C-alpha positions as CSV (number, residue, x, y, z in Angstrom):
1,M,77.2,104.4,118.3
2,T,77.9,102.5,121.5
3,S,76.5,103.5,124.9
4,D,79.0,104.8,127.5
5,S,78.8,101.5,129.4
6,D,79.7,99.5,126.2
7,Q,82.6,101.7,125.1
8,V,86.0,100.1,124.9
9,L,88.1,103.3,124.4
10,S,88.7,105.5,127.4
11,Q,89.1,109.3,127.0
12,E,92.8,108.7,127.6
13,D,92.8,106.3,124.6
14,V,91.0,108.8,122.4
15,D,93.4,111.5,123.4
16,H,96.3,109.3,122.7
17,F,95.0,108.6,119.2
18,L,94.4,112.3,118.6
19,Q,98.0,113.0,119.6
20,H,99.8,110.1,118.1
21,G,97.5,108.5,115.6
22,W,97.4,105.0,117.1
23,V,96.1,103.1,120.1
24,K,97.0,99.6,121.4
25,L,94.3,97.2,122.7
26,T,95.2,94.1,124.7
27,N,93.6,90.7,125.1
28,C,91.3,91.0,122.0
29,F,91.4,87.3,121.2
30,T,92.9,84.2,122.8
31,K,96.1,82.2,122.0
32,A,93.8,79.2,121.2
33,D,92.1,81.4,118.6
34,S,95.4,82.4,117.2
35,D,96.7,78.9,117.1
36,R,93.6,77.9,115.1
37,I,94.3,80.5,112.5
38,C,98.0,79.7,112.3
39,S,97.7,75.9,112.5
40,S,98.8,75.3,108.9
41,V,101.1,78.2,108.5
42,W,104.4,76.2,108.2
43,T,102.8,73.8,105.7
44,R,101.5,76.7,103.7
45,L,104.9,78.3,103.7
46,G,106.7,75.0,102.8
47,M,109.2,75.7,105.6
48,S,110.1,74.0,108.9
49,P,109.7,75.9,112.2
50,D,112.7,74.0,113.6
51,D,115.1,74.4,110.7
52,K,116.1,78.0,109.9
53,T,117.9,76.9,106.7
54,T,114.4,76.4,105.2
55,W,113.4,80.0,105.9
56,H,114.2,81.1,102.4
57,T,112.2,84.4,102.5
58,E,112.5,87.2,105.0
59,R,108.9,88.4,104.9
60,I,105.9,86.8,103.3
61,N,102.5,88.3,102.7
62,M,100.5,85.1,102.5
63,P,97.2,84.8,100.5
64,S,93.9,84.3,102.2
65,H,92.0,81.1,102.2
66,S,89.5,81.7,105.0
67,T,87.5,84.7,106.4
68,Y,85.9,85.2,109.8
69,S,83.8,87.8,111.4
70,A,85.9,90.5,113.1
71,A,83.1,91.3,115.6
72,E,82.8,87.6,116.6
73,F,86.6,86.9,116.7
74,A,87.7,90.1,118.4
75,P,84.6,91.9,119.7
76,K,86.7,94.3,121.8
77,A,88.8,95.4,118.8
78,W,85.7,95.6,116.6
79,T,83.9,97.9,119.1
80,A,87.0,100.1,119.3
81,I,87.2,100.3,115.5
82,C,83.6,101.4,115.4
83,E,84.2,104.1,118.0
84,L,87.2,105.5,116.1
85,L,85.2,105.7,112.8
86,G,82.0,107.2,114.2
87,G,79.8,104.2,114.5
88,E,79.3,100.7,112.9
89,E,76.8,102.2,110.4
90,R,79.7,104.1,108.8
91,I,81.7,100.9,108.0
92,A,81.1,99.1,104.7
93,G,79.3,95.8,105.1
94,F,81.8,94.0,102.8
95,N,84.7,94.9,105.0
96,R,83.8,93.5,108.4
97,T,85.8,90.3,108.2
98,W,89.4,89.3,108.9
99,N,91.2,86.5,107.2
100,D,94.1,84.2,107.3
101,G,96.2,86.2,104.9
102,L,99.0,86.1,107.4
103,I,102.1,88.3,107.3
104,V,105.2,86.5,108.5
105,N,108.6,88.1,109.3
106,L,111.3,85.5,109.8
107,G,114.3,87.8,109.5
108,T,117.6,86.9,107.8
109,P,120.9,85.4,108.8
110,E,122.6,88.6,107.8
111,G,120.2,90.7,109.9
112,E,120.3,88.5,113.0
113,G,121.5,90.5,116.0
114,K,121.7,93.7,113.8
115,K,119.9,96.8,114.9
116,V,118.3,98.8,112.1
117,E,116.9,102.2,113.0
118,G,113.6,103.3,111.6
119,Y,115.1,106.0,109.4
120,D,117.3,103.3,107.7
121,L,114.4,101.0,106.8
122,K,113.4,100.8,103.1
123,G,109.9,99.5,103.2
124,W,108.0,102.6,104.3
125,H,104.5,103.1,102.9
126,V,100.9,104.0,103.6
127,D,98.5,101.2,103.0
128,G,96.1,101.0,100.1
129,D,97.9,99.8,96.9
130,F,94.6,99.2,95.2
131,F,93.1,102.7,94.8
132,V,93.9,106.3,93.8
133,H,94.4,108.2,97.1
134,F,92.6,111.3,98.2
135,L,92.6,112.9,101.6
136,D,89.1,111.6,102.2
137,S,89.4,108.1,100.6
138,P,86.9,105.7,102.1
139,E,88.7,102.5,101.0
140,Q,91.2,102.6,103.9
141,G,89.3,103.9,107.0
142,L,91.7,102.5,109.5
143,L,94.9,100.4,109.7
144,V,94.5,97.3,111.9
145,I,97.3,95.1,113.1
146,P,96.3,92.0,115.1
147,L,99.2,90.1,116.7
148,F,99.1,86.4,116.2
149,T,102.5,85.8,117.9
150,E,104.2,87.5,120.8
151,I,106.4,90.3,119.4
152,K,109.4,91.3,121.5
153,K,111.4,94.5,121.0
154,D,113.6,94.1,117.9
155,G,111.6,91.1,116.9
156,G,110.3,92.4,113.6
157,G,107.2,94.3,114.8
158,T,105.7,96.8,112.4
159,M,107.5,100.1,112.7
160,I,105.3,103.2,112.6
161,C,106.1,106.9,112.3
162,P,103.4,108.9,113.9
163,D,105.2,112.2,113.2
164,A,104.8,111.7,109.4
165,I,101.0,111.9,109.5
166,P,100.9,115.7,109.0
167,F,103.2,115.5,106.0
168,I,101.1,112.8,104.3
169,A,97.8,114.6,105.1
170,K,99.2,117.9,103.7
171,H,100.4,116.1,100.5
172,L,96.9,114.7,99.9
173,H,95.2,118.0,100.9
174,D,97.4,119.8,98.3
175,H,96.6,117.2,95.6
176,P,92.8,117.1,95.4
177,E,93.2,115.5,91.9
178,G,94.4,112.4,93.6
179,V,97.7,110.6,93.7
180,S,99.0,107.1,93.1
181,P,99.3,104.6,96.1
182,R,103.0,105.7,96.2
183,M,102.0,109.4,96.5
184,T,103.3,110.1,93.0
185,P,101.1,111.7,90.3
186,R,98.2,109.5,89.5
187,A,99.4,108.9,86.0
188,Q,102.2,106.8,87.6
189,N,99.9,104.3,89.2
190,P,102.1,101.2,89.4
191,T,99.6,98.7,88.0
192,M,102.1,96.1,86.9
193,S,105.4,97.2,88.6
194,P,107.1,94.1,90.0
195,E,108.7,96.3,92.8
196,P,106.8,99.1,94.4
197,D,108.4,102.6,94.1
198,L,108.7,103.7,97.8
199,R,111.0,106.6,97.3
200,F,108.5,109.2,98.4
201,Y,107.9,107.4,101.7
202,N,111.5,106.3,102.3
203,Q,112.7,109.8,101.8
204,L,110.2,111.2,104.2
205,A,111.0,108.6,106.9
206,S,114.7,109.3,106.6
207,T,114.2,112.9,107.8
208,F,113.0,111.8,111.3
209,P,115.2,111.0,114.3
210,A,115.1,107.6,116.0
211,S,112.7,108.9,118.6
212,S,110.0,109.4,116.0
213,F,109.6,105.7,115.4
214,V,107.5,103.1,117.4
215,E,107.7,99.4,117.0
216,A,104.4,97.5,117.4
217,T,105.3,94.9,120.0
218,G,103.0,93.0,122.3
219,N,101.4,89.7,123.1
220,V,99.2,87.3,121.2
221,G,95.7,88.8,121.0
222,D,96.8,92.5,121.1
223,V,95.5,94.7,118.3
224,Y,96.9,98.0,117.1
225,L,94.5,100.5,115.6
226,L,96.3,103.2,113.5
227,H,95.2,106.2,111.5
228,P,94.9,105.4,107.8
229,L,97.7,107.8,106.9
230,M,100.1,106.2,109.3
231,L,103.5,105.7,107.6
232,H,104.8,102.3,108.5
233,S,107.3,99.6,107.5
234,A,108.3,96.1,108.2
235,S,111.3,96.1,110.6
236,N,114.4,93.9,110.9
237,N,113.7,90.8,112.9
238,M,117.0,90.7,114.6
239,L,115.8,88.0,117.1
240,R,114.7,85.7,114.3
241,I,111.7,84.6,116.3
242,P,108.8,84.1,113.8
243,R,106.5,87.1,113.8
244,I,102.9,86.7,112.5
245,I,100.3,89.4,112.1
246,T,97.5,90.3,109.7
247,N,96.6,93.6,108.2
248,P,92.8,93.6,107.7
249,P,91.5,96.8,106.0
250,V,88.4,98.6,107.1
251,S,86.5,100.5,104.5
252,L,83.7,103.1,104.9
253,N,80.3,103.5,103.2
254,A,81.1,107.1,102.4
255,P,84.3,109.2,102.2
256,F,85.6,110.9,105.3
257,N,83.9,114.3,105.8
258,F,86.1,117.2,106.9
259,D,83.4,119.9,106.6
260,R,80.5,118.8,108.8
261,A,77.9,121.3,109.9
262,D,77.8,119.6,113.3
263,E,81.3,119.2,114.6
264,S,80.2,116.5,117.1
265,E,79.6,114.3,114.1
266,Y,83.3,114.1,113.2
267,S,84.8,110.7,113.9
268,V,88.0,110.4,115.9
269,V,89.9,109.6,112.8
270,E,88.5,112.7,111.0
271,R,89.4,114.8,114.0
272,K,93.0,113.4,113.9
273,T,93.3,114.3,110.2
274,L,92.1,117.8,110.8
275,K,94.5,118.2,113.8
276,A,97.4,117.0,111.5
277,L,96.4,119.7,109.1
278,G,96.1,122.3,111.8
279,K,92.5,122.9,110.9
280,D,89.1,122.9,112.6
281,R,87.3,122.0,109.3
282,L,88.0,122.1,105.6
283,D,85.4,124.6,104.4
284,G,84.7,123.8,100.7
285,W,87.5,121.3,100.1
286,K,86.6,118.7,97.5
287,I,88.3,116.2,95.4
288,Q,88.9,117.1,91.8
289,G,89.4,113.7,90.2
290,T,87.7,110.3,89.9
291,R,87.9,107.6,92.5
292,D,89.7,104.9,90.5
293,S,90.9,101.5,91.5
294,V,94.4,100.1,90.9
295,V,95.4,96.5,90.3
296,P,98.6,95.8,92.2
297,E,101.2,93.3,91.2
298,R,100.8,91.9,94.8
299,L,97.6,90.1,93.7
300,R,99.2,88.1,91.0
301,K,102.0,87.0,93.3
302,Q,99.5,86.0,96.0
303,N,97.4,84.0,93.5
304,A,100.5,82.0,92.6
305,M,101.4,81.5,96.3
306,K,97.8,80.3,97.0
307,E,98.1,77.6,94.4
308,E,101.3,76.4,96.0
309,E,99.8,76.5,99.4
310,L,96.7,74.5,98.3
311,R,99.0,71.9,96.8
312,R,101.0,71.5,100.0
313,L,97.8,71.3,102.1
314,E,96.3,68.7,99.8
315,E,99.5,66.6,100.1
316,I,99.2,66.7,103.9
317,R,95.5,65.7,103.7
318,K,96.3,62.8,101.5
319,K,99.1,61.6,103.7
320,A,96.8,61.8,106.7
321,A,93.9,60.2,104.7
322,V,91.7,63.1,105.9
323,S,89.4,65.0,103.5
324,V,88.8,68.7,104.0
325,T,85.2,68.0,104.7
326,E,86.1,65.9,107.8
327,I,88.2,68.7,109.4
328,E,86.3,70.2,112.3
329,F,87.1,73.4,114.2
330,S,86.5,73.7,117.9
331,K,85.0,77.2,117.5
332,P,82.2,77.2,114.8
333,G,82.2,80.3,112.7
334,V,85.8,81.2,113.1
335,M,86.9,79.6,109.8
336,E,84.3,79.9,107.1
337,S,86.0,78.3,104.1
338,F,89.0,76.4,102.8
339,T,88.8,77.6,99.2
């Protein structure tokens, strides 16, 4: 745990997270750092930033080539992550890095200038397409959204629905046997489905008024930290200004614990889950199924995308007569590999 003098989150921040399930941090990394991560994005995409006719896909979840330490790249955000989860010792050692698996929202000609309310979006989901979900699942301890471009209102920022957290929490509480990543019975785990079934989430989002939705806007270097059960969706980029974020997961060493003998040991995230359920603790609640993994179709698509990206990057290197071993980064340690 951090000392009071080292803490990033104020009591106001904690209270906001307990009320709304999210908190926004500013100036967590610099534009220069962002530019370094995004330097090859247009080559990787095979598009031109100056020619919208080449923007053939609205949203792209790019594969990762490089990883870097979250604590070194964005120490303010990392400290806050630790504070929300009850201390760095609770975070899995294999999940302390971010990567250049960029998520790009370019909008569409049809959607340019068109306002789409949150309840009309069709991409609603809770993260974690790679495991069977339980209320206490440790695989997704927190949802993190670093902003690598400025995101203005209606500029395609991630749309979140804080009011849906109690409904997701109750669904998981009432299904201790576990459910699929789409909240359907676990027998329906979409291991090879080309298109994810988001009906559960989209139906839930459609029941809320416009005031229930928040768009994640901000400046380069801002980071949103959200409860793992936060319902969220890509939004329509009506401005068609390229929007780039990432979505690094944070996993825990052990499942969330909602039945602690010492209530001071509850993390802020655990306290928010209990608050969403209207409980002080879950006396005796236990999962009644095995913690299984799921292989999402997303991985196959990203592997194919990665091969194409590597081909484009190699073509650029050959044209410039520069080998990958000769490329230097001005900030050692930020980019660890080019595999």
